[in-house]
C-alpha positions, 0 to 999 in steps of 0.5 A: 034852175033855168037861170043856172043852165043858162049862165053855165052854157054862156060860161062854157061858150066863153071858155071855148071862145077864149081857148080858140083865141089862145090857139090862134095866137099860139099857131101864129107864134109857132109859125113865126118861130119856124120861119126865124128858125129856118133862116138861122138853120142856114148858119153853120153849126157849131159844137154847142150844148144848149139847156132849155130849162124851167127847173135849174137843178139837173142842169146844174149838176150836168153843167158842173160835170161838163166843166169837171170833165172839160167837155168840148162844148160852148155852153148856152142856157136858155131859162125862164126869165124868173130864174135868169139872176140865179142862173148868172150866178150858178152857170158863170161860164156859160152864155145865159139868155132869158128864154120866151121873154118879151125882149125881141133881141133875146128871143132872136138869140135864143132861136139862133142858138137853137138852130146852130147847137149840136146837143139840146137839153130840155126839162119840160114840154116846150111847144116850139119843138112841134114846129121845127126841124133840127139839123140831121146830127143834133140830139134833143134829150129830154131831162125830165125834171122829176125822178118819178111820178104819182100824178099823170102828164103828157098823154096820160093827163086826164085833162087832155080830153078838153083839148082840141085836136090840133093841140093834141097833135102838137103834143105828139109832135113835141114828144116825137122830137125827143131823141133820148129821155134820161130815166132813173128806173124802168118804172119811169120808163114805163110811164114815159112810154105811155105819157109820150108815146115813145119807144123803149130804145129812146131811153138813156139809163144813166140816172137822174143827175140831181140825185147825185147830191144825196150820195155826197155826205161831205156836201150834205154836211156842209149844207146842214152847217150853212143852214143852221148858220142862216136859221140859228133857231132851227138848231136842236129842232126837227124840220118838217117840210109841207110841199104839196104839188101845184094846182091850178086853183092855187093861183089866187087867195089860196088857203093852205089845207093843213091846220097850222094853227093846231100844228103851231100848239102841238109841235112848236116846242120841238119842230119847225114847219117849212112850207114850199108852194109853187112860186106863182101861188098867192096865199091869203096869209103870211104864215111866217109872220103869224107863227114866228119861230115855227113856220118858214116860207120857202116858196120863193126859193129856187130848187128843192135839193139842198133844202131836202138835206135839212128835212126830217119829215116830208109832208106831201101829196102828188108831187115828185119830191118823195122820189128823191127824198127817198134816197135819204131814208127818212119819214114821209106823210102823204096828205091827199086831202082832195084825192077823189077830185084830183083823180078825176080832173088830173089823174094819178097813178094806179094804186096810188095809196099802195104806191106811197112809201108812208102813211096817208092822212086826210086830216091834220089831227092825223098828220100831227099824231103821226109825227108825235108818235113817230111811227114810220116804216122806213123799210117801205122808203128803202123799197120805194127808193130802190124801185124808182132810183134804180139807175140813180147811184151817185154818178148820174151826172158823170155817166151822162156827160161821158155819153154826150162827149161820145156822140 
C-alpha cells in the first residue's frame, strides 16, 4: 500500500508538472498571437466574413446561402489542417487556409484575416479569442457545432475543477468575446447561459443551419440514391448507426463496447451496422474486415448529416447527434454503458434518463432485442424534436445570412 501511494503521489506531481509546462507554452503562444494580431489590426478593415471552424456542416450551409443571396462579403475559411482538402472542394469560391498549423506563412495569413474582417464565425472554443481585441464594429458569432447537449461543456464541464485559475480566466475571456450565439431552441439557450456565462440578449434565434437538410426532401432522396449506388449491398437492408461520443480514453487501442460478434450473428440477414467513431480514436480491430457485408467503418468520413439521411436506427450515448436526427422521426437507442463514471468525470444534463427520446440499454443483448422487436415510441422523438429544434424550421441558413447582411 505504501508503495502504491508513493507511485500515485509521483504520478500526480508529474501530471502537475506537465500541466504547468503546457500552460507556460500556451501563455507564450497567445502573447505572440496578440502581438502579431495588434500589428495586423493597423491594416484597413475589409468587408470580409471569416469562418474559424473545427466542423464543416453548419459553415457549409451558410456558405451556400451566402452565394445564393449574393452577400457582399469576401469569404475566408480558417480550418483544421485535417479538413483542408475537403474544404478546398466544397468552399471553392472562398480563400481556404489551414489554421493553427506549423506553417508560419499560413499562421500569419490567418491572423491578418482575423484582424481585418468584419464578421467572425466560430464553431468551437478557440483560445486566441482570450488575448485579442477586435475592431469596434466587428461581430464575433458563435456557430456552435451541436443543436443540443446531453453532456456538459464550458463552465459546466465537471473536469474544469482540475484546471488552474489562469485557465479558468482564459475560458471566461473567450466566452465574453461572443457577441452573438446561434441557437435552435430556448432549451439550448438556457444551457449556453450557464456554460458560457452570457446574457439572453446574446442569442440569435435563427435556428441551426445544418438542420435545413432535414426539411429538403428532394436532397434527401438524392443522397439515398447516391448511398445505394456507392454501397449496393445496403439495398433492401435496414441501416444501424453506432455513433458514441468521444472519450479521452479512446485515443489508443480502444475496444468498442458493443458485442459486434453477437450483433453480426443476430442481425446480419436484414441489417448493416455503420460505426462512426471520432477520427482520432484508434481501435484494436478492423471491424469492417472482420464482419464483411455487415460492418462499415465511417469513422474517417467528415460530417454526419448526409449519413443520417440513410440511417434507420441510431445507437448513441451522450452525443449531440440525436438532436438533429430527431427531425427524421426515426428510432434511437441510448447505450450509456459508463453512465456513472461519465457523470462523475465529465457530467451530463439533469434527468438524462428521462430526457432521451428512446429506450436505454446497458448491454448488447438489450440493444439487439430492441432492434429485432422494433418497439419504439416515435411520439417521444417528435416531442424531443419540437423542444430542441424550436427555431430550426428549414430556413435557418437564409435567416442567418439575412441577419449578417443587415448589420
